C-alpha positions in Angstrom: 7.0 2.1 -19.7 6.2 -1.3 -21.4 6.2 0.3 -24.8 10.0 0.5 -24.6 10.0 -3.3 -24.5 7.8 -3.3 -27.6 10.3 -1.1 -29.5 13.6 -2.5 -28.3 12.5 -6.2 -28.4 10.9 -5.6 -31.8 14.1 -4.2 -33.1 16.1 -7.0 -31.6 13.8 -9.6 -33.1 14.0 -7.9 -36.5 17.8 -7.9 -36.3 17.7 -11.6 -35.1 19.4 -10.7 -31.9 17.2 -13.1 -30.0 19.3 -13.5 -26.8 19.0 -9.8 -26.0 15.2 -10.0 -25.7 15.1 -12.0 -22.5 17.6 -9.5 -20.9 15.5 -6.6 -22.0 12.4 -8.2 -20.5 14.1 -8.7 -17.1 15.5 -5.2 -17.2 12.0 -3.8 -17.8 10.4 -5.9 -15.0 13.0 -4.5 -12.5 12.1 -0.9 -13.5 8.4 -1.6 -13.5 8.5 -3.1 -10.0 10.4 -0.1 -8.8 7.7 2.2 -10.3 5.0 0.1 -8.6 6.6 0.6 -5.2 6.5 4.4 -5.7 2.9 4.3 -6.9 1.9 2.1 -3.9 2.1 5.2 -1.7 -0.3 7.1 -4.0 -2.7 4.2 -4.0 -2.6 3.8 -0.3 -3.2 7.5 0.4 -5.5 8.1 -2.5 -8.4 9.2 -0.3 -6.3 12.2 1.0 -5.3 13.0 -2.6 -8.8 13.0 -3.8 -10.0 15.3 -1.0 -7.1 17.6 -1.7 -8.2 18.1 -5.3 -11.8 18.9 -4.2 -13.6 15.5 -4.5 -16.5 14.9 -2.2 -16.1 12.8 1.0 -18.0 9.8 -0.4 -16.1 9.7 -3.6 -12.8 10.0 -1.8 -13.7 7.3 0.7 -14.8 4.8 -1.9 -11.9 5.6 -4.2 -9.4 4.9 -1.4 -11.1 1.6 -0.6 -10.9 0.4 -4.2 -7.3 1.8 -4.7 -6.0 -0.1 -1.7 -7.6 -3.3 -2.9 -5.9 -3.1 -6.3 -2.4 -2.5 -4.9 -1.6 -6.2 -5.6 -2.9 -5.7 -9.1 -0.4 -2.9 -9.5 2.6 -5.3 -9.1 1.0 -7.9 -11.4 0.6 -5.2 -14.0 4.3 -4.3 -13.6 5.2 -7.9 -14.6 2.4 -8.5 -17.1 2.9 -5.5 -19.4 6.5 -6.1 -20.3 5.8 -9.9 -20.6 3.0 -9.3 -23.1 5.2 -6.9 -25.1 8.0 -9.4 -25.1 5.7 -12.0 -26.6 4.1 -9.6 -29.1 7.5 -8.6 -30.4 8.0 -12.2 -31.4 4.6 -12.2 -33.2 3.2 -14.6 -30.5 -0.3 -13.4 -30.4 -2.8 -16.3 -30.5 -1.5 -17.8 -27.2 -1.8 -14.4 -25.5 -5.3 -14.0 -26.8 -6.4 -17.5 -25.6 -4.8 -17.0 -22.2 -6.4 -13.5 -21.8 -9.8 -14.9 -22.8 -9.6 -17.7 -20.3 -8.6 -15.3 -17.5 -11.3 -12.9 -18.5 -14.0 -15.5 -18.3 -12.7 -16.6 -14.9 -12.7 -13.0 -13.8 -16.3 -12.5 -14.8 -17.4 -15.5 -12.9 -15.4 -14.6 -9.8 -16.6 -11.0 -9.9 -20.2 -12.2 -10.1 -19.7 -14.5 -7.1 -17.9 -11.8 -5.1 -20.4 -9.0 -5.8 -23.8 -10.7 -6.2 -23.5 -13.9 -4.2 -21.2 -13.0 -1.3 -21.8 -9.3 -1.4 -18.2 -8.2 -0.6 -18.6 -4.8 -2.3 -15.7 -2.7 -3.5 -13.0 -4.6 -1.6 -14.1 -7.9 -3.1 -14.2 -6.4 -6.6 -10.7 -5.0 -6.2 -9.2 -8.1 -4.8 -10.8 -10.2 -7.5 -9.2 -7.9 -10.1 -5.8 -8.3 -8.4 -6.2 -12.1 -8.3 -7.1 -12.3 -12.0 -4.1 -10.2 -13.0 -1.7 -12.4 -11.0 -3.2 -15.5 -12.6 -2.6 -13.9 -16.0 1.0 -13.3 -15.0 1.4 -16.9 -13.9 0.1 -18.3 -17.2 2.1 -15.9 -19.4 5.2 -16.8 -17.4 4.6 -20.5 -17.7 4.2 -20.1 -21.5 7.5 -18.2 -21.8 9.4 -20.9 -19.8 7.8 -23.9 -21.3 7.0 -23.0 -24.9 9.6 -24.0 -27.6 8.8 -20.7 -29.4 10.7 -18.8 -26.7 13.7 -21.1 -26.5 15.9 -18.6 -28.3 14.6 -15.4 -26.7 14.4 -16.5 -23.1 17.6 -17.8 -21.5 16.6 -17.7 -17.9 17.3 -15.2 -15.2 20.6 -13.3 -15.5 22.5 -10.5 -13.7 23.0 -8.9 -17.1 19.6 -7.3 -16.7 21.1 -5.0 -14.1 23.8 -3.8 -16.6 22.9 -0.8 -18.6 19.7 -0.3 -16.6 20.2 3.5 -16.3 20.4 4.1 -20.1 17.3 1.9 -20.5 15.5 3.8 -17.8 16.1 7.1 -19.7 14.8 5.5 -22.8 11.7 4.1 -21.1 11.0 7.4 -19.3 10.2 9.0 -22.7 7.9 6.1 -23.6 6.1 6.3 -20.2 5.7 10.1 -20.5 4.0 9.7 -23.9 1.5 7.1 -22.9 0.8 8.6 -19.4 -0.2 11.9 -21.0 -2.7 10.0 -23.1 -4.1 7.9 -20.2 -4.1 10.6 -17.5 -6.1 12.9 -19.8 -9.1 10.5 -19.6 -8.7 10.0 -15.9 -8.4 13.8 -15.4 -11.8 14.2 -17.1 -13.4 11.9 -14.6 -11.8 13.7 -11.7 -12.9 17.1 -13.1 -16.5 15.8 -13.5 -16.5 15.3 -9.7 -16.1 19.0 -9.3 -19.2 19.9 -11.4 -22.6 20.3 -9.9 -24.3 17.0 -9.0 -20.9 15.3 -8.8 -22.3 11.7 -8.3 -24.4 11.8 -11.4 -21.6 13.6 -13.4 -18.9 11.0 -12.3 -21.3 8.1 -13.1 -22.1 9.6 -16.5 -18.6 10.3 -17.6 -17.4 6.9 -16.3 -20.0 5.1 -18.4 -19.1 7.2 -21.4 -15.4 6.4 -20.9 -16.3 2.7 -20.8 -17.9 3.0 -24.2 -14.9 4.8 -25.5 -12.6 2.2 -23.9 -14.4 -0.6 -25.7 -13.3 0.9 -29.0 -10.0 2.0 -27.6 -9.1 -1.6 -26.7 -9.4 -2.6 -30.3 -7.4 0.4 -31.4 -4.7 -0.4 -28.8 -4.5 -4.0 -30.1 -4.0 -2.6 -33.6 -1.5 -0.1 -32.2 0.5 -2.9 -30.6 0.5 -4.9 -33.8 1.5 -1.8 -35.8 4.4 -1.0 -33.5 5.7 -4.5 -33.6 5.4 -4.7 -37.4 7.0 -1.3 -37.9 10.0 -2.0 -35.6 10.5 -5.5 -37.1 10.4 -4.2 -40.7 12.5 -1.1 -40.2 15.2 -3.1 -38.4 15.1 -5.6 -41.3 15.4 -2.7 -43.8 12.0 -3.0 -45.3 10.6 0.5 -45.1 8.0 0.0 -47.9 6.4 -2.9 -46.0 6.3 -0.8 -42.9 4.5 2.0 -44.8 2.0 -0.4 -46.3 1.3 -1.8 -42.9 0.3 1.7 -41.6 -2.1 2.1 -44.5 -3.8 -1.3 -43.9 -4.2 -0.8 -40.2 -5.7 2.6 -40.6 -8.3 1.2 -43.0 -9.2 -1.5 -40.4 -9.4 1.0 -37.6 -11.9 3.1 -39.6 -14.2 0.2 -40.1 -14.1 -0.8 -36.4 -14.8 2.8 -35.3 -17.8 3.1 -37.7 -19.2 -0.2 -36.3 -18.8 1.0 -32.7 -20.3 4.4 -33.4 -23.3 2.7 -35.0 -23.8 0.4 -32.0 -23.6 3.3 -29.6 -26.1 5.4 -31.5 -28.6 2.5 -31.9 -28.3 1.0 -28.5 -28.2 4.0 -26.2 -30.5 3.0 -23.4 -29.8 -0.8 -23.3 -26.0 -0.1 -23.1 -26.5 2.3 -20.2 -28.5 -0.3 -18.3 -25.5 -2.6 -18.4 -23.8 -0.2 -16.0 -26.6 1.4 -13.9 -30.3 1.3 -13.0 -30.4 5.0 -12.1 -32.8 6.7 -14.5 -31.1 10.1 -14.1 -27.7 8.7 -15.1 -29.3 6.7 -18.0 -31.0 9.9 -19.3 -27.7 11.9 -19.0 -25.7 9.2 -20.8 -28.3 9.0 -23.6 -28.1 12.8 -24.1 -24.3 12.5 -24.6 -24.5 9.5 -27.0 -24.3 11.6 -30.2 -21.2 13.4 -29.1 -19.7 10.1 -27.8 -20.3 8.4 -31.2 -18.4 11.2 -32.9 -15.5 10.9 -30.4 -15.4 7.1 -30.9 -15.2 7.6 -34.7 -12.5 10.3 -34.5 -10.5 8.2 -32.1 -9.5 5.7 -34.7 -6.4 7.5 -35.9 -4.6 8.6 -32.7 -3.8 5.1 -31.2 -2.6 3.9 -34.6 -0.2 6.9 -34.9 1.0 6.2 -31.4 1.8 2.6 -32.5 3.7 4.0 -35.4 5.7 6.3 -33.1 6.5 3.4 -30.7 7.7 1.3 -33.6 9.9 4.1 -34.9 11.1 5.2 -31.5 9.6 8.7 -31.7 8.0 8.7 -28.3 9.6 11.8 -27.0 8.3 13.9 -29.9 4.8 12.4 -29.5 4.9 13.2 -25.8 5.2 16.9 -26.5 2.4 16.7 -29.1 0.2 15.0 -26.5 1.0 17.6 -23.9 0.0 20.4 -26.2 -3.1 18.8 -27.6 -4.6 17.1 -24.6 -3.6 19.5 -21.8 -2.8 22.9 -23.1 -5.8 22.9 -25.6 -8.2 20.1 -24.7 -8.2 20.3 -20.9 -8.1 24.1 -20.8 -11.1 24.3 -23.2 -12.9 21.6 -21.2 -12.4 23.4 -17.9 -13.7 26.7 -19.3 -16.8 25.2 -20.9 -17.5 22.8 -18.0 -17.3 25.4 -15.2 -18.3 28.6 -17.0 -21.2 27.3 -19.0 -24.2 24.9 -18.4 -22.7 22.2 -20.7 -21.4 20.1 -17.7 -19.9 16.8 -18.6 -20.9 17.2 -22.3 -17.7 19.1 -22.9 -15.6 16.0 -21.9 
């Protein structure tokens, strides 16, 4: 849903309609908080949902404990995402990076204390995550209110945010649909791995592999966000050639990053696995999947960038149908057939 902020605010910034940006931000936060309320029920009863789709008792129980612990994080996420897109649309990137780095370092310290010193387990980890996200929201909010760079775009709270909220909701629904299809696919693979033989090992293995993939994906999403902002700004300013050149440049950068990450994964198979687990069986399974994972990391360079281009151009609805066909009709179907009808197991993911 936050990608709508990225597009609309980017267009407003490119057209120098600065006063509209603060209204768009508030409108987005209202809708996001409404969505968070709906998702709260799913988080709270996640254990029953996991059991209903065939997950084991232990996985469902632990999943519910963690999900309930991050409900507060859900609401922080609802505020943080549009706030970050609001700042990115104004090309305010360095302050965001420094704030995120500071919160990340604090989060690492708190997580270490909670898990290894006080031994609070899953609940402690979840609540620490929620605290870190709310701290990030606080710092971003203070920056918007106090920074002179946001004087023209943030005019304070206004009831204008409630006007035109339905058309904006219809717009953001297409954006949410596009990105949810991308995200849910990866989560669906983890859920399906819990239905394969030896579910604990399978879930651990695919989760670690997804972490590797997400490391690369975070860089790609950063480039995607930069691309979407650049595209929306330049198109609204009637500079299509600059927008086209930006796409070429960012694709070149993404290829280099993916090659580096693929090389790291191939050369550091076992050490990387030991960062996540000490289980020798899981480490061995992850190592056997590393070549396939490296290929996936390399091929993943283009898709997030094209999504960023789509967001910048406002083509989310079209991309949503493409994602539905490629990820679910083709990818998930083939994965289920190979995963359950052959001995490949999680390798098909």
